[in-house]
N, CA and C atoms as a LAMMPS dump frame, in Angstrom:
ITEM: TIMESTEP
0
ITEM: NUMBER OF ATOMS
264
ITEM: BOX BOUNDS ff ff ff
-5.0000000000000000e+02 5.0000000000000000e+02
-5.0000000000000000e+02 5.0000000000000000e+02
-5.0000000000000000e+02 5.0000000000000000e+02
ITEM: ATOMS id mol type element x y z
1 1 1 N 0.797 -1.215 0.497
2 1 2 C -0.028 -0.053 -0.439
3 1 3 C 0.936 1.069 -0.347
4 2 1 N 0.168 1.953 -0.808
5 2 2 C 1.779 3.685 -0.66
6 2 3 C 0.691 4.582 0.07
7 3 1 N 0.981 5.395 0.778
8 3 2 C 0.759 5.795 2.161
9 3 3 C 1.459 7.566 1.997
10 4 1 N 0.487 8.48 2.389
11 4 2 C 1.156 9.633 2.768
12 4 3 C 0.641 10.35 4.025
13 5 1 N 1.89 10.524 4.447
14 5 2 C 1.973 11.341 6.08
15 5 3 C 2.207 12.72 6.308
16 6 1 N 1.118 13.109 7.012
17 6 2 C 1.231 14.362 7.076
18 6 3 C 2.032 14.942 8.137
19 7 1 N 3.176 15.674 8.419
20 7 2 C 3.582 16.169 9.823
21 7 3 C 2.369 17.486 10.104
22 8 1 N 2.587 17.569 11.509
23 8 2 C 1.93 19.144 11.815
24 8 3 C 2.839 20.773 11.217
25 9 1 N 3.765 20.586 10.851
26 9 2 C 4.421 21.166 10.413
27 9 3 C 4.884 21.606 8.481
28 10 1 N 3.822 20.228 8.012
29 10 2 C 2.727 20.866 7.043
30 10 3 C 4.154 19.828 5.461
31 11 1 N 4.643 18.579 6.305
32 11 2 C 5.757 18.23 5.268
33 11 3 C 5.151 16.884 5.173
34 12 1 N 5.349 16.249 3.632
35 12 2 C 4.591 15.175 3.503
36 12 3 C 5.643 14.169 3.245
37 13 1 N 5.055 12.727 4.029
38 13 2 C 5.843 11.015 3.713
39 13 3 C 5.12 10.633 2.37
40 14 1 N 5.922 10.381 1.65
41 14 2 C 5.199 9.068 0.524
42 14 3 C 5.983 8.023 0.4
43 15 1 N 4.943 6.856 0.98
44 15 2 C 6.176 5.37 0.38
45 15 3 C 5.258 4.838 0.775
46 16 1 N 5.368 3.455 1.037
47 16 2 C 4.85 1.916 0.468
48 16 3 C 5.262 1.101 1.79
49 17 1 N 4.289 0.661 2.288
50 17 2 C 4.097 -0.241 3.421
51 17 3 C 2.83 -1.623 3.427
52 18 1 N 3.2 -2.517 4.281
53 18 2 C 2.371 -3.474 4.314
54 18 3 C 1.379 -2.877 5.276
55 19 1 N 2.164 -2.41 6.204
56 19 2 C 1.075 -1.845 7.463
57 19 3 C 1.142 -0.439 7.481
58 20 1 N 0.74 0.402 7.094
59 20 2 C 1.286 1.946 7.292
60 20 3 C 0.841 2.717 8.506
61 21 1 N -0.5 1.68 9.33
62 21 2 C -0.398 2.415 10.619
63 21 3 C 0.564 2.348 11.936
64 22 1 N 1.362 1.083 11.371
65 22 2 C 3.362 0.626 12.14
66 22 3 C 3.592 1.827 11.734
67 23 1 N 4.046 1.767 10.376
68 23 2 C 4.939 2.739 10.068
69 23 3 C 4.562 4.011 10.164
70 24 1 N 3.871 4.824 10.527
71 24 2 C 3.42 6.186 11.527
72 24 3 C 3.879 5.946 12.665
73 25 1 N 3.735 5.273 13.386
74 25 2 C 3.742 4.993 14.775
75 25 3 C 5.581 4.887 14.762
76 26 1 N 6.049 3.663 13.617
77 26 2 C 7.89 4.257 13.727
78 26 3 C 8.349 5.457 13.553
79 27 1 N 7.72 6.191 12.858
80 27 2 C 8.142 7.383 12.217
81 27 3 C 7.546 8.397 13.598
82 28 1 N 6.581 8.258 14.116
83 28 2 C 6.363 9.453 15.128
84 28 3 C 7.293 9.029 16.524
85 29 1 N 7.913 8.018 16.544
86 29 2 C 9.137 7.681 17.81
87 29 3 C 10.123 8.919 17.088
88 30 1 N 10.202 9.794 18.346
89 30 2 C 11.914 10.629 18.403
90 30 3 C 11.277 11.839 17.167
91 31 1 N 10.019 12.251 16.75
92 31 2 C 9.669 13.145 15.836
93 31 3 C 8.496 13.883 16.574
94 32 1 N 9.839 15.384 16.814
95 32 2 C 8.995 16.439 17.519
96 32 3 C 7.641 16.511 16.347
97 33 1 N 7.177 16.56 15.646
98 33 2 C 6.099 16.857 14.69
99 33 3 C 4.827 15.879 15.576
100 34 1 N 3.722 16.185 15.443
101 34 2 C 2.832 15.323 15.249
102 34 3 C 2.419 14.879 13.84
103 35 1 N 2.595 13.664 13.666
104 35 2 C 1.781 12.87 11.877
105 35 3 C 0.529 12.227 11.903
106 36 1 N -0.065 12.478 10.549
107 36 2 C -1.003 11.594 10.303
108 36 3 C -1.233 11.262 9.537
109 37 1 N -1.516 9.829 9.219
110 37 2 C -1.84 9.482 7.609
111 37 3 C -2.953 10.392 7.335
112 38 1 N -2.816 10.48 5.641
113 38 2 C -3.947 11.406 5.075
114 38 3 C -4.201 10.55 3.83
115 39 1 N -3.407 9.511 3.493
116 39 2 C -3.942 8.964 2.629
117 39 3 C -3.472 7.164 2.534
118 40 1 N -4.184 5.725 2.273
119 40 2 C -3.699 5.065 2.433
120 40 3 C -4.269 4.534 0.781
121 41 1 N -3.725 4.122 0.009
122 41 2 C -3.868 3.86 -1.613
123 41 3 C -3.656 2.746 -1.902
124 42 1 N -4.618 1.616 -2.842
125 42 2 C -4.044 0.737 -2.825
126 42 3 C -3.534 0.817 -4.771
127 43 1 N -2.162 0.627 -4.938
128 43 2 C -1.753 1.125 -6.034
129 43 3 C -1.104 -0.007 -7.31
130 44 1 N -1.509 0.078 -8.559
131 44 2 C -0.46 -1.054 -9.046
132 44 3 C 0.989 -1.046 -9.145
133 45 1 N 1.872 -1.449 -8.959
134 45 2 C 3.24 -1.329 -8.799
135 45 3 C 3.848 -0.328 -8.18
136 46 1 N 3.466 -0.787 -6.629
137 46 2 C 3.483 0.295 -5.895
138 46 3 C 5.601 1.015 -5.497
139 47 1 N 6.108 0.174 -5.732
140 47 2 C 7.109 0.755 -5.731
141 47 3 C 7.486 1.276 -7.099
142 48 1 N 6.992 1.118 -8.037
143 48 2 C 7.457 1.976 -9.464
144 48 3 C 6.67 3.271 -8.866
145 49 1 N 5.434 3.624 -8.948
146 49 2 C 4.787 4.66 -8.458
147 49 3 C 5.605 5.464 -7.3
148 50 1 N 6.256 5.037 -6.323
149 50 2 C 6.56 5.593 -5.066
150 50 3 C 7.766 6.297 -5.714
151 51 1 N 8.524 5.397 -6.223
152 51 2 C 9.715 6.124 -7.185
153 51 3 C 9.074 7.105 -8.145
154 52 1 N 8.575 7.211 -8.774
155 52 2 C 7.81 7.533 -9.958
156 52 3 C 7.701 9.539 -9.598
157 53 1 N 6.613 9.227 -8.261
158 53 2 C 6.421 10.465 -7.463
159 53 3 C 7.525 11.104 -6.509
160 54 1 N 8.501 10.47 -6.147
161 54 2 C 9.562 10.602 -5.567
162 54 3 C 10.573 12.012 -6.365
163 55 1 N 11.104 10.602 -7.552
164 55 2 C 11.484 11.681 -8.581
165 55 3 C 10.617 12.989 -9.485
166 56 1 N 9.929 13.056 -8.932
167 56 2 C 8.957 14.306 -10.133
168 56 3 C 8.761 15.148 -9.285
169 57 1 N 9.076 15.133 -7.506
170 57 2 C 8.885 15.78 -6.775
171 57 3 C 10.375 16.197 -6.38
172 58 1 N 11.337 15.625 -6.43
173 58 2 C 12.795 16.031 -6.656
174 58 3 C 12.789 17 -7.543
175 59 1 N 12.632 16.763 -8.764
176 59 2 C 13.005 17.487 -10.042
177 59 3 C 12.183 19.155 -9.863
178 60 1 N 10.948 18.699 -9.415
179 60 2 C 10.386 20.089 -8.696
180 60 3 C 10.607 20.887 -7.638
181 61 1 N 11.834 19.986 -7.033
182 61 2 C 12.601 20.875 -5.915
183 61 3 C 11.55 21.107 -4.712
184 62 1 N 10.441 20.235 -4.729
185 62 2 C 9.349 20.061 -3.382
186 62 3 C 10.072 19.658 -1.646
187 63 1 N 11.476 18.805 -2.384
188 63 2 C 11.929 18.425 -1.078
189 63 3 C 12.184 19.464 -0.114
190 64 1 N 11.986 18.609 0.958
191 64 2 C 12.71 19.629 2.333
192 64 3 C 13.934 18.763 2.908
193 65 1 N 15.122 19.891 2.852
194 65 2 C 16.54 19.248 3.028
195 65 3 C 16.778 18.578 2.082
196 66 1 N 18.202 18.221 2.701
197 66 2 C 19.093 17.054 1.391
198 66 3 C 18.496 15.741 1.68
199 67 1 N 19.121 14.95 0.699
200 67 2 C 18.811 13.376 0.976
201 67 3 C 17.658 13.735 1.84
202 68 1 N 16.313 13.928 1.518
203 68 2 C 15.26 13.518 2.583
204 68 3 C 14.097 13.401 1.984
205 69 1 N 13.368 12.357 2.2
206 69 2 C 12.134 11.713 1.611
207 69 3 C 10.752 12.607 1.841
208 70 1 N 11.209 13.876 2.927
209 70 2 C 9.748 14.639 3.263
210 70 3 C 9.409 16.011 2.322
211 71 1 N 8.722 16.016 1.983
212 71 2 C 8.173 16.856 0.76
213 71 3 C 7.257 18.458 1.218
214 72 1 N 7.691 19.122 0.715
215 72 2 C 6.935 20.536 1.336
216 72 3 C 6.204 20.69 -0.003
217 73 1 N 5.224 20.41 0.402
218 73 2 C 3.598 19.975 -0.885
219 73 3 C 2.737 21.609 -0.607
220 74 1 N 2.796 22.399 -2.082
221 74 2 C 1.546 23.141 -1.897
222 74 3 C 0.248 22.233 -1.465
223 75 1 N -1.022 23.303 -1.564
224 75 2 C -2.298 22.453 -1.3
225 75 3 C -2.481 21.891 -2.627
226 76 1 N -2.091 22.389 -3.915
227 76 2 C -2.461 22.083 -5.582
228 76 3 C -1.756 21.081 -5.01
229 77 1 N -0.557 21.034 -5.466
230 77 2 C 0.23 19.726 -5.376
231 77 3 C 0.028 18.34 -4.848
232 78 1 N -0.263 18.653 -3.208
233 78 2 C -1.187 17.805 -2.97
234 78 3 C -2.535 17.394 -3.802
235 79 1 N -3.069 17.958 -3.779
236 79 2 C -4.689 17.803 -4.376
237 79 3 C -4.262 17.152 -5.808
238 80 1 N -3.453 17.476 -6.406
239 80 2 C -3.231 16.729 -7.886
240 80 3 C -2.632 15.576 -7.608
241 81 1 N -1.266 15.486 -6.702
242 81 2 C -1.115 14.308 -5.938
243 81 3 C -2.309 13.04 -5.726
244 82 1 N -2.729 13.548 -5.437
245 82 2 C -3.733 12.464 -4.496
246 82 3 C -5.11 12.414 -5.865
247 83 1 N -4.907 12.917 -6.575
248 83 2 C -6.053 12.631 -8.126
249 83 3 C -4.955 11.925 -8.798
250 84 1 N -3.861 12.535 -8.859
251 84 2 C -2.983 11.387 -9.855
252 84 3 C -2.924 9.573 -9.2
253 85 1 N -2.558 9.717 -7.801
254 85 2 C -2.538 8.511 -7.333
255 85 3 C -4.308 7.699 -6.994
256 86 1 N -5.129 8.096 -7.256
257 86 2 C -6.181 7.163 -7.624
258 86 3 C -6.593 6.972 -9.104
259 87 1 N -5.99 7.203 -9.979
260 87 2 C -5.535 6.845 -11.587
261 87 3 C -4.52 5.236 -11.369
262 88 1 N -4.037 5.611 -10.209
263 88 2 C -2.453 4.32 -10.44
264 88 3 C -3.399 2.649 -10.225
């Protein structure tokens, strides 16, 4: 399953996990920001889809920090991403 987790400082993690709730708890440990899952999606070829999204966001310079998988997404980009994932 592909998930999107939002932090309380409006950064987003896009990843895959067989258990997104467990993954949320793992990420919450040691994280000063409150995290919440905003989407869990069943997509075809989840690893390829995740890599494609990460690549697009890195090229769009939406990454937060260096070599990081947390993304700074505008509401427009987040809405586009959620709509795009519905088609996968």
